[in-house]
Backbone bond lengths (Angstrom), bond angles and torsions (degrees), N, CA, C in turn:
res aa  C-N    CA-C-N  psi(-1)  N-CA   C-N-CA  omega(-1)  CA-C   N-CA-C  phi
1 M - - - 1.481 - - 1.480 110.08 -
2 A 1.254 112.16 -46.56 1.466 118.18 177.55 1.515 110.73 -63.02
3 E 1.332 112.31 -38.05 1.483 116.12 179.71 1.482 109.05 -64.62
4 N 1.298 118.93 -39.90 1.477 122.41 179.60 1.516 110.99 -65.01
5 D 1.342 111.63 -39.45 1.458 116.26 178.44 1.517 110.86 -62.95
6 D 1.336 112.90 -40.66 1.475 117.08 178.84 1.527 110.02 -64.71
7 R 1.295 111.77 -42.47 1.466 114.87 179.67 1.506 110.05 -65.78
8 L 1.368 114.96 -39.46 1.447 118.50 179.04 1.524 111.68 -64.97
9 N 1.315 114.10 -41.67 1.466 118.47 177.89 1.553 109.63 -62.92
10 A 1.300 112.49 -42.29 1.450 117.55 179.26 1.516 110.35 -61.82
11 L 1.328 113.75 -42.00 1.447 117.64 179.70 1.539 110.77 -66.58
12 K 1.370 113.68 -39.82 1.453 117.59 177.46 1.536 111.81 -60.08
13 Q 1.337 110.20 -46.03 1.492 115.49 179.80 1.522 109.65 -63.08
14 S 1.343 113.62 -41.40 1.446 117.19 178.53 1.515 110.95 -64.02
15 A 1.372 114.43 -39.85 1.492 116.95 178.33 1.497 110.54 -66.64
16 E 1.335 116.71 -39.90 1.474 118.13 177.60 1.534 111.51 -62.28
17 R 1.384 109.27 -43.57 1.474 112.64 -179.32 1.519 110.15 -63.62
18 L 1.327 117.55 -43.34 1.469 120.77 177.60 1.518 110.79 -61.99
19 Q 1.425 111.84 -37.23 1.463 115.24 179.40 1.509 109.94 -63.50
20 Q 1.306 114.32 -43.69 1.478 119.42 179.22 1.540 111.10 -62.41
21 E 1.376 112.22 -44.87 1.438 116.76 179.15 1.527 111.54 -62.62
22 H 1.422 113.64 -38.22 1.461 118.53 179.37 1.516 109.79 -65.11
23 E 1.352 114.34 -43.12 1.465 118.05 179.74 1.530 110.58 -64.90
24 A 1.354 111.86 -39.98 1.483 115.31 179.04 1.507 110.13 -65.33
25 L 1.373 114.65 -42.29 1.463 118.67 179.55 1.526 110.63 -65.09
26 T 1.349 113.54 -41.06 1.472 116.73 179.32 1.525 109.81 -63.72
27 S 1.383 113.17 -44.32 1.465 117.01 179.17 1.513 110.54 -61.79
28 S 1.370 113.08 -43.29 1.463 117.25 -179.93 1.518 110.71 -63.96
29 T 1.394 113.64 -43.16 1.474 116.87 179.36 1.515 111.52 -62.91
30 G 1.350 114.89 -42.02 1.450 118.09 179.35 1.515 111.49 -64.24
31 T 1.368 111.90 -41.78 1.472 115.63 177.41 1.525 109.93 -61.41
32 S 1.349 114.07 -43.99 1.489 117.75 -179.28 1.531 110.35 -64.20
33 L 1.336 114.66 -44.88 1.456 117.32 177.82 1.513 112.38 -60.78
34 S 1.364 111.44 -42.59 1.471 115.19 178.04 1.519 111.25 -62.83
35 G 1.342 114.26 -40.25 1.485 117.20 178.05 1.543 111.27 -65.64
36 W 1.354 111.17 -44.30 1.479 113.50 179.22 1.544 112.41 -62.91
37 Q 1.373 111.59 -38.81 1.481 116.15 178.14 1.516 109.85 -62.54
38 S 1.318 113.00 -44.12 1.457 118.40 179.90 1.541 110.70 -63.62
39 E 1.360 113.71 -44.26 1.465 116.84 178.66 1.531 111.59 -63.98
40 F 1.365 113.67 -41.67 1.456 116.92 178.94 1.530 111.35 -63.15
41 T 1.343 113.85 -42.13 1.467 118.57 178.36 1.525 109.86 -62.52
42 D 1.364 111.97 -46.93 1.464 115.07 179.38 1.547 111.83 -61.83
43 A 1.344 113.99 -41.69 1.474 117.72 179.47 1.522 110.82 -65.13
44 Q 1.377 113.23 -42.05 1.451 116.06 178.05 1.507 112.25 -64.39
45 T 1.316 114.99 -41.19 1.452 119.25 177.68 1.528 110.66 -64.21
46 S 1.360 112.30 -41.83 1.463 116.68 178.19 1.524 112.15 -63.14
47 R 1.377 113.32 -42.82 1.485 116.34 178.43 1.528 110.80 -64.71
48 A 1.360 114.62 -39.75 1.454 117.47 178.99 1.527 111.09 -63.14
49 E 1.359 113.87 -41.01 1.447 117.31 178.48 1.523 111.24 -66.90
50 E 1.377 114.42 -41.35 1.469 117.74 177.50 1.530 111.47 -62.84
51 Y 1.343 113.76 -40.81 1.479 118.05 178.67 1.510 110.01 -62.48
52 S 1.381 113.03 -46.11 1.446 117.15 -179.36 1.523 111.33 -62.59
53 L 1.356 113.02 -43.77 1.473 117.09 177.74 1.541 111.69 -63.47
54 A 1.360 113.53 -42.36 1.450 117.49 179.36 1.555 110.96 -63.34
55 K 1.364 111.60 -41.24 1.471 116.21 179.05 1.513 110.93 -62.96
56 I 1.337 114.91 -44.72 1.467 118.62 177.91 1.532 110.75 -62.39
57 E 1.356 113.86 -42.30 1.462 118.50 179.73 1.513 111.19 -64.06
58 R 1.376 115.40 -43.96 1.456 119.30 177.60 1.533 110.73 -62.79
59 G 1.338 116.53 -39.85 1.434 120.77 177.29 1.525 111.34 -62.69
60 E 1.350 113.66 -44.22 1.461 116.82 177.97 1.521 111.74 -65.57
61 E 1.351 116.16 -40.62 1.452 118.88 177.30 1.529 111.00 -63.91
62 F 1.328 115.81 -41.45 1.467 119.66 178.45 1.524 110.62 -62.97
63 G 1.367 113.58 -44.74 1.466 116.63 178.59 1.526 111.70 -63.81
64 E 1.341 114.92 -39.86 1.450 118.67 177.15 1.526 111.59 -63.20
65 A 1.367 114.48 -42.35 1.464 118.81 178.03 1.527 111.39 -63.10
66 V 1.348 114.92 -41.68 1.467 118.38 179.11 1.530 110.73 -65.35
67 R 1.320 115.15 -42.53 1.465 118.72 178.51 1.546 110.63 -64.49
68 E 1.352 115.06 -40.42 1.452 118.20 178.12 1.531 112.54 -63.86
69 I 1.382 113.40 -42.85 1.449 118.20 177.39 1.537 111.28 -62.38
70 R 1.351 114.12 -42.73 1.471 118.36 178.56 1.520 110.36 -64.26
71 A 1.335 115.72 -41.32 1.456 117.84 179.45 1.528 111.70 -64.20
72 K 1.363 114.94 -43.83 1.461 118.42 177.96 1.530 110.94 -63.13
73 A 1.379 115.81 -42.40 1.460 119.16 179.55 1.518 110.60 -63.53
74 S 1.364 115.67 -42.18 1.457 118.75 178.72 1.533 111.84 -64.24
75 T 1.356 115.23 -42.79 1.482 118.38 177.80 1.524 111.18 -64.03
76 K 1.348 114.59 -41.99 1.468 118.63 178.61 1.516 110.18 -63.46
77 L 1.360 115.69 -41.83 1.457 119.85 179.81 1.528 110.91 -63.38
78 I 1.358 115.61 -42.60 1.457 119.79 179.17 1.528 110.02 -63.49
79 E 1.365 115.75 -46.08 1.455 119.52 179.95 1.526 111.48 -62.03
80 T 1.352 115.52 -44.44 1.471 119.45 179.79 1.520 111.12 -64.17
81 T 1.352 114.92 -42.60 1.474 118.53 178.05 1.521 110.96 -63.24
82 K 1.348 115.65 -40.75 1.460 119.66 178.35 1.523 111.38 -63.72
83 K 1.351 116.25 -43.23 1.467 119.66 178.67 1.512 110.44 -63.92
84 H 1.357 115.98 -43.00 1.450 118.39 179.49 1.524 111.17 -64.07
85 N 1.342 116.30 -41.72 1.445 119.70 177.59 1.518 112.37 -63.01
86 E 1.346 115.40 -42.49 1.458 119.74 176.98 1.536 110.93 -63.08
87 A 1.353 115.42 -44.92 1.461 118.79 179.40 1.525 111.01 -63.47
88 F 1.367 115.28 -42.46 1.450 119.14 178.62 1.511 111.64 -64.90
89 K 1.368 116.32 -41.41 1.452 120.45 177.87 1.513 111.29 -63.32
90 T 1.366 115.65 -42.92 1.460 119.45 178.82 1.519 110.73 -62.40
91 A 1.357 115.09 -45.36 1.460 118.25 179.44 1.526 111.43 -64.75
92 F 1.335 116.49 -40.73 1.467 119.97 -179.83 1.522 110.67 -66.98
93 D 1.360 116.45 -43.17 1.472 120.29 176.34 1.525 110.82 -61.13
94 S 1.348 115.22 -43.60 1.457 118.78 178.68 1.530 110.17 -63.17
95 F 1.356 116.48 -41.76 1.435 119.54 178.27 1.530 111.60 -64.61
96 G 1.360 114.91 -40.88 1.469 117.60 177.52 1.518 111.82 -65.38
97 T 1.345 115.31 -41.37 1.471 118.04 177.29 1.505 111.81 -62.91
98 D 1.359 115.22 -41.56 1.458 120.22 179.46 1.527 110.14 -65.49
99 V 1.333 115.92 -41.07 1.461 119.17 179.09 1.533 110.47 -64.74
100 N 1.359 115.82 -44.11 1.468 118.83 178.16 1.511 110.98 -62.66
101 S 1.344 115.13 -42.80 1.483 118.76 179.22 1.519 110.88 -62.42
102 K 1.377 114.95 -44.81 1.447 118.42 -179.02 1.526 110.22 -67.43
103 T 1.357 116.12 -37.81 1.453 119.48 178.04 1.520 110.20 -61.60
104 G 1.371 114.92 -47.94 1.463 118.31 176.62 1.506 112.30 -60.38
105 D 1.336 116.04 -40.57 1.476 119.88 179.58 1.529 110.21 -66.17
106 I 1.354 115.52 -38.93 1.479 118.68 178.60 1.525 110.36 -65.37
107 E 1.358 116.35 -42.60 1.447 119.23 178.95 1.524 111.38 -64.39
108 E 1.354 115.35 -40.98 1.453 119.58 178.27 1.527 111.23 -62.90
109 K 1.376 114.89 -44.57 1.454 118.44 178.96 1.517 111.05 -66.72
110 H 1.365 115.37 -33.80 1.464 118.02 177.63 1.530 110.21 -64.13
111 K 1.347 115.84 -41.94 1.457 119.10 176.95 1.518 111.25 -62.88
112 K 1.370 114.96 -41.02 1.465 118.30 178.73 1.526 111.27 -64.10
113 I 1.365 115.28 -39.20 1.451 119.12 178.11 1.519 110.81 -62.21
114 L 1.366 114.99 -42.22 1.463 117.96 177.31 1.516 111.74 -63.18
115 E 1.371 115.18 -41.38 1.467 118.66 177.38 1.522 110.93 -63.07
116 I 1.357 115.45 -44.69 1.455 118.72 178.68 1.524 110.34 -63.42
117 Y 1.345 116.51 -38.42 1.465 119.96 178.23 1.531 110.81 -61.45
118 E 1.382 114.97 -43.63 1.441 118.35 178.59 1.528 110.99 -65.12
119 L 1.363 115.77 -40.58 1.465 118.56 179.09 1.523 110.93 -65.19
120 V 1.375 114.54 -41.50 1.465 117.22 179.39 1.519 110.80 -64.92
121 A 1.368 115.64 -39.50 1.453 118.39 177.86 1.526 109.89 -62.79
122 A 1.348 116.54 -46.01 1.477 119.90 179.09 1.540 110.66 -62.75
123 D 1.338 114.58 -43.94 1.476 118.72 178.95 1.532 110.81 -64.35
124 G 1.364 115.76 -35.05 1.442 118.12 178.03 1.511 112.21 -63.17
125 V 1.353 115.96 -45.06 1.471 119.88 177.60 1.488 110.42 -65.16
126 A 1.365 115.94 -50.76 1.444 119.81 -179.77 1.532 111.47 -64.23
127 G 1.359 115.75 -37.16 1.446 119.10 179.93 1.521 110.75 -65.72
128 G 1.322 116.59 -36.87 1.463 118.93 177.67 1.519 111.39 -62.22
129 Y 1.335 117.21 -44.71 1.460 119.44 178.34 1.535 110.20 -68.48
130 K 1.325 117.31 -34.09 1.467 118.93 177.13 1.514 111.10 -65.15
131 K 1.342 116.48 -40.36 1.460 120.05 176.84 1.515 111.33 -62.99
132 G 1.359 114.43 -41.95 1.476 117.98 175.97 1.521 111.77 -62.25
133 A 1.331 116.58 -38.63 1.472 120.36 176.66 1.517 111.49 -63.92
134 D 1.338 115.57 -41.67 1.477 118.91 177.55 1.521 111.12 -63.77
135 D 1.351 116.11 -41.64 1.461 118.96 178.42 1.524 110.88 -64.01
136 A 1.358 115.90 -40.30 1.465 119.79 178.72 1.524 110.54 -65.18
137 K 1.324 115.83 -37.71 1.475 119.52 178.04 1.535 109.95 -63.90
138 S 1.320 116.14 -44.98 1.459 120.34 179.34 1.522 110.41 -62.60
139 A 1.353 116.39 -43.07 1.470 119.40 179.36 1.517 110.98 -64.69
140 A 1.355 116.71 -40.65 1.466 119.80 178.61 1.520 111.14 -61.86
141 F 1.337 115.47 -40.83 1.453 118.95 178.20 1.525 111.15 -64.40
142 N 1.341 116.89 -42.32 1.452 120.23 179.20 1.520 111.72 -63.76
143 W 1.331 116.24 -41.82 1.465 119.05 179.01 1.534 110.38 -67.44
144 S 1.323 117.67 -34.34 1.469 119.99 174.77 1.524 111.63 -62.50
145 V 1.354 114.63 -41.41 1.459 119.22 177.55 1.520 110.58 -63.42
146 V 1.362 116.68 -42.22 1.468 120.75 178.36 1.530 110.33 -61.72
147 S 1.341 115.95 -42.79 1.472 119.40 -179.96 1.513 110.99 -62.21
148 M 1.331 117.02 -47.33 1.467 119.48 179.73 1.528 110.49 -65.07
149 A 1.337 117.75 -37.91 1.450 119.71 177.90 1.526 111.31 -62.54
150 C 1.341 115.17 -41.09 1.457 118.86 178.54 1.552 111.54 -62.01
151 V 1.325 115.09 -42.97 1.476 119.32 178.99 1.522 110.60 -62.23
152 I 1.350 114.96 -47.04 1.473 118.70 179.64 1.515 111.72 -63.36
153 L 1.349 117.24 -42.05 1.452 121.78 179.21 1.518 110.46 -62.73
154 G 1.332 116.83 -43.26 1.460 120.64 178.05 1.508 111.65 -60.87
155 W 1.306 115.61 -44.19 1.480 118.65 179.42 1.522 110.99 -64.21
156 V 1.352 116.62 -42.83 1.468 120.96 179.54 1.537 110.34 -62.80
157 M 1.321 115.94 -46.18 1.442 120.22 -178.97 1.525 111.29 -63.59
158 F 1.321 114.51 -39.78 1.468 118.74 -177.40 1.516 111.89 -72.99
159 K 1.326 115.89 -44.59 1.460 120.94 -171.62 1.516 112.76 -90.18
160 G 1.334 117.41 -40.82 1.462 119.23 -172.23 1.504 115.15 -85.26
161 R 1.325 116.09 -58.52 1.464 118.39 -170.15 1.534 112.73 -86.05
162 L 1.348 118.67 -47.12 1.452 120.82 -174.19 1.523 111.56 -91.96
163 G 1.319 115.69 -67.73 1.455 119.94 -179.75 1.528 111.30 62.41
164 F 1.365 117.69 -178.18 1.450 124.43 176.81 1.524 108.10 -104.25
165 G 1.326 116.08 85.45 1.474 119.32 -178.77 1.529 111.79 -83.66
166 I 1.332 117.17 174.81 1.452 124.30 178.45 1.505 108.93 -103.55
167 A 1.299 116.82 130.04 1.463 120.24 -178.45 1.508 110.86 -73.66
168 N 1.329 117.11 169.43 1.451 122.27 -178.34 1.525 112.61 -65.93
169 G 1.296 115.91 -28.11 1.463 121.02 179.62 1.502 114.00 -80.87
170 G 1.274 119.77 -0.27 1.442 122.44 178.70 1.522 112.79 98.89
171 G 1.374 120.37 -9.93 1.451 122.50 -179.76 1.523 111.50 -103.25
172 L 1.291 113.02 -171.10 1.459 118.71 178.31 1.527 110.88 -74.78
173 D 1.299 114.54 145.64 1.471 119.84 176.48 1.508 107.36 -85.47
174 W 1.365 114.77 88.68 1.467 119.46 -172.46 1.532 114.15 -63.39
175 P 1.301 119.99 -40.05 1.489 116.85 178.08 1.513 112.31 -59.92
176 V 1.329 116.19 -43.28 1.474 118.77 178.46 1.513 111.34 -64.51
177 M 1.348 115.68 -40.12 1.455 119.58 -179.23 1.507 111.98 -65.12
178 V 1.360 115.01 -45.94 1.471 118.56 179.46 1.527 111.63 -62.18
179 T 1.343 114.94 -43.59 1.472 119.07 179.15 1.550 110.82 -61.23
180 T 1.341 114.49 -43.34 1.470 118.03 -178.92 1.510 111.83 -64.03
181 V 1.339 115.93 -46.13 1.478 119.04 -179.25 1.509 110.84 -64.09
182 S 1.361 117.70 -40.44 1.458 119.45 -178.78 1.543 111.79 -65.64
183 I 1.342 113.59 -44.94 1.490 116.19 179.74 1.528 111.08 -64.01
184 T 1.369 115.19 -41.07 1.460 118.66 179.42 1.539 111.26 -63.83
185 A 1.345 116.07 -40.35 1.464 120.00 178.95 1.521 111.46 -62.95
186 V 1.345 114.64 -43.86 1.468 118.89 179.31 1.531 110.83 -62.21
187 I 1.336 115.30 -41.34 1.482 119.15 -179.47 1.508 110.37 -66.37
188 F 1.352 116.84 -40.91 1.473 118.49 179.38 1.538 112.29 -68.53
189 V 1.344 116.03 -33.90 1.476 118.35 174.56 1.517 110.64 -63.13
190 A 1.349 116.05 -43.23 1.473 120.21 177.33 1.501 111.01 -62.66
191 A 1.370 116.79 -37.91 1.446 120.60 177.76 1.539 111.19 -64.34
192 Q 1.357 115.38 -40.35 1.467 119.58 177.70 1.514 111.21 -64.65
193 F 1.344 115.83 -40.83 1.474 119.51 178.35 1.529 110.50 -64.02
194 A 1.360 117.01 -43.88 1.451 120.13 179.19 1.509 111.52 -63.57
195 S 1.351 116.15 -36.55 1.463 119.36 178.09 1.528 111.15 -64.70
196 G 1.368 115.61 -41.92 1.467 119.05 177.76 1.527 112.25 -64.15
197 Q 1.337 117.11 -40.49 1.471 119.16 175.71 1.508 112.77 -63.36
198 S 1.352 115.26 -39.85 1.461 119.59 178.09 1.517 110.78 -60.61
199 R 1.366 115.78 -45.64 1.460 118.75 179.84 1.526 111.51 -64.64
200 L 1.341 117.51 -39.41 1.454 121.71 178.38 1.547 110.41 -60.24
201 H 1.332 116.59 -46.15 1.473 119.10 -179.55 1.526 111.24 -67.91
202 R 1.321 117.57 -31.97 1.467 118.26 178.15 1.529 111.15 -70.56
203 V 1.333 116.20 -36.28 1.476 119.37 174.66 1.520 110.56 -64.33
204 N 1.342 116.83 -44.05 1.462 119.97 176.61 1.518 111.87 -61.04
205 E 1.353 115.17 -40.14 1.483 118.18 178.41 1.508 111.14 -60.97
206 Q 1.333 117.08 -45.19 1.482 120.00 -179.53 1.524 111.07 -62.24
207 R 1.339 116.54 -42.36 1.461 119.59 -179.08 1.530 111.14 -66.12
208 M 1.327 117.35 -43.01 1.460 120.29 -179.24 1.529 110.75 -66.68
209 R 1.312 117.22 -40.80 1.474 118.70 177.37 1.520 110.56 -63.93
210 W 1.318 116.93 -41.34 1.469 119.03 179.56 1.531 110.69 -65.94
211 F 1.328 117.46 -39.71 1.463 120.24 177.13 1.531 111.51 -64.80
212 S 1.356 116.60 -39.10 1.466 120.44 177.31 1.540 110.06 -61.29
213 L 1.317 116.75 -42.09 1.483 119.16 177.72 1.533 110.86 -66.20
214 E 1.338 116.98 -38.06 1.471 119.03 177.97 1.518 112.05 -61.92
215 V 1.352 115.89 -43.74 1.472 119.98 179.62 1.524 111.17 -62.79
216 K 1.350 117.37 -43.17 1.461 119.52 -179.99 1.525 112.48 -69.74
217 A 1.317 118.45 -26.15 1.473 121.26 -176.67 1.494 113.26 -88.43
218 I 1.354 119.20 -7.04 1.471 119.45 -175.56 1.524 111.47 -66.38
219 D 1.337 116.40 -57.03 1.463 119.06 -174.99 1.535 113.17 -63.97
220 P 1.327 121.17 -47.29 1.477 119.10 177.80 1.538 111.72 -60.53
221 F 1.344 116.92 -30.42 1.457 119.41 -176.66 1.523 111.67 -73.74
222 I 1.342 117.35 -38.87 1.481 120.21 -175.18 1.524 113.36 -102.33
223 S 1.323 118.64 4.19 1.475 120.66 -175.67 1.522 112.02 -65.15
224 S 1.338 117.41 -28.95 1.473 120.75 -176.94 1.526 112.23 -87.96
225 L 1.323 118.28 -3.92 1.466 121.23 -178.48 1.512 110.85 -85.11
226 P 1.355 117.88 158.69 1.464 119.68 173.88 1.521 111.94 -60.78
227 V 1.344 115.59 162.05 1.455 120.42 -174.90 1.535 111.18 -61.73
228 E 1.357 116.37 -43.73 1.464 118.46 -177.91 1.526 111.12 -62.35
229 M 1.340 116.63 -42.87 1.457 119.73 178.80 1.535 111.65 -67.07
230 Q 1.356 114.90 -35.28 1.464 118.18 176.97 1.521 111.08 -61.95
231 Q 1.328 116.65 -46.79 1.459 120.46 -179.27 1.523 111.72 -62.60
232 E 1.345 116.52 -42.47 1.453 120.60 -179.75 1.530 111.20 -66.59
233 L 1.340 115.00 -43.23 1.458 119.08 179.17 1.524 111.83 -67.11
234 K 1.335 117.48 -39.41 1.458 120.50 176.24 1.527 110.98 -62.42
235 K 1.331 116.80 -38.82 1.470 119.72 178.17 1.507 110.99 -63.02
236 Q 1.369 116.55 -46.90 1.457 120.09 179.16 1.526 112.05 -62.62
237 L 1.342 115.40 -44.27 1.474 118.72 -179.81 1.516 111.33 -66.66
238 S 1.349 116.94 -35.56 1.457 119.38 178.87 1.520 110.74 -65.41
239 E 1.345 116.77 -38.82 1.455 119.92 177.38 1.532 111.43 -64.65
240 R 1.334 115.32 -34.53 1.467 118.91 -179.69 1.528 112.57 -78.61
241 L 1.363 115.04 -39.59 1.467 118.37 -171.26 1.522 113.72 -87.93
242 F 1.331 116.68 -40.15 1.457 119.65 -173.41 1.511 110.98 -95.93
243 G 1.334 114.35 151.49 1.455 119.93 178.62 1.508 113.66 78.31
244 Q 1.314 118.73 13.74 1.455 122.49 179.23 1.521 109.66 -100.24
245 D 1.351 114.81 149.37 1.473 119.84 177.93 1.519 107.24 -86.52
246 R 1.336 115.07 101.96 1.470 120.42 -177.75 1.517 112.29 -104.14
247 V 1.321 116.72 11.77 1.469 119.04 -178.92 1.545 110.00 -108.22
248 A 1.324 116.40 -50.55 1.452 120.61 -178.86 1.530 109.31 -75.19
249 D 1.284 116.59 143.39 1.467 122.68 179.28 1.537 107.10 -125.85
250 D 1.360 113.12 99.76 1.473 118.10 -177.64 1.507 111.91 -71.51
251 N 1.317 118.13 -25.80 1.465 121.40 -177.57 1.513 113.13 -88.75
252 L 1.344 118.10 -2.46 1.442 120.97 -178.16 1.545 108.36 -85.30
253 K 1.336 116.86 102.04 1.458 121.46 -174.15 1.527 112.78 -118.33
254 S 1.333 117.52 0.28 1.463 119.08 -173.75 1.522 112.27 -76.37
255 G 1.349 119.71 -24.48 1.456 121.92 -179.22 1.492 111.89 -87.78
256 I 1.334 116.78 179.88 1.475 123.06 179.55 1.520 107.59 -115.84
257 D 1.326 116.92 128.93 1.429 119.86 -179.43 1.534 110.76 -81.16
258 I 1.310 114.20 176.85 1.471 119.52 -174.68 1.517 111.43 -66.71
259 L 1.342 117.70 -41.46 1.447 120.63 -179.18 1.512 111.36 -61.18
260 T 1.341 115.49 -41.21 1.473 118.94 178.83 1.508 111.06 -63.07
261 V 1.338 116.92 -42.39 1.445 121.06 178.71 1.533 110.77 -60.25
262 E 1.353 116.46 -45.86 1.449 119.40 -179.01 1.528 111.51 -62.57
263 K 1.368 116.14 -42.68 1.460 119.09 178.98 1.516 111.92 -61.89
264 M 1.360 115.11 -43.22 1.456 119.10 -178.59 1.531 111.00 -65.55
265 M 1.334 117.59 -41.28 1.457 120.94 -179.91 1.528 111.46 -66.15
266 N 1.350 116.80 -40.32 1.463 119.67 177.51 1.531 111.01 -65.17
267 S 1.342 115.65 -42.44 1.472 119.65 179.52 1.511 111.97 -64.09
268 L 1.370 116.28 -43.05 1.450 119.21 178.79 1.527 112.25 -65.81
269 S 1.307 116.15 -41.55 1.464 119.89 178.86 1.522 111.56 -61.05
270 K 1.354 115.04 -43.39 1.458 120.02 -179.93 1.525 111.79 -65.12
271 S 1.323 116.28 -45.39 1.470 119.23 -177.36 1.532 111.62 -67.85
272 F 1.356 116.24 -43.83 1.454 118.84 -179.92 1.549 111.30 -69.14
273 G 1.308 116.43 -30.20 1.453 119.23 175.63 1.511 111.55 -65.01
274 E 1.337 115.92 -43.86 1.461 120.30 177.33 1.522 111.77 -63.87
275 A 1.365 115.64 -38.04 1.464 119.21 178.09 1.513 110.90 -64.30
276 L 1.333 116.12 -42.09 1.451 119.42 179.51 1.538 111.46 -64.07
277 K 1.327 117.53 -39.02 1.457 120.85 177.54 1.525 110.80 -64.09
278 A 1.343 117.07 -41.33 1.469 120.23 178.84 1.498 111.90 -63.37
279 V 1.349 114.76 -44.49 1.468 118.67 -179.76 1.515 110.63 -63.76
280 T 1.293 117.59 -36.98 1.462 121.73 -179.59 1.543 111.39 -66.53
281 R 1.339 116.77 -37.97 1.441 119.15 178.88 1.518 111.90 -63.80
282 K 1.372 115.03 -36.75 1.444 118.53 179.56 1.513 110.98 -67.32
């Protein structure tokens, strides 16, 4: 009985001790669970805070990156726009300068064309008179040659072929003499006419050449004068130079005209014909 009591007491003590240990373990477990719960809560809170902070930080970084990208894009856009504007301005200024240069060049060339046109017009007028002078010179030379040929032919006919021979009867050969004198007279009249034509063409040549020089000298002479004086002087010179008869020469009386030559030839032919008839009757 006592042994059972001892065993029972031992068991009670053991149960109490186990109870205490269980309570201690429970308390320790509760404390541990409470600590773990607290740690978990703290960790969860910390992670939530870190996540929130990270999210805020990522948002701020994203916003900063977006702002930076926008700033760079805006700067790039401004720089590109500025470059394009500068390039466009340079191209437009160059185009404007080129247009102004070409416009000035066109105006200058237009003035030169007008000057050349005036020179060509003046040269055309002067050239026409110069050509007329050259033609008159050539005609004068040809008439001079005709005149000299007539003189030489008259001398040859008179001296060489016909001459003043002696007739078979001892007297002059009157038919030969009359024929020789008449032919020589006609040739000398033709020579005189050719000489007069030559002189007339030489006078026309001199006048045309002088008029050609006057036409060419007008513009260089009056180019330095004021416009009003130029117009007045051109008017006066035009009245003097244009509309004048520069071909006919009323004062040229040294030559023989065609009518005079015809009258002289008819008169000589008639007189020498009568002389020949008289000589034949004898």
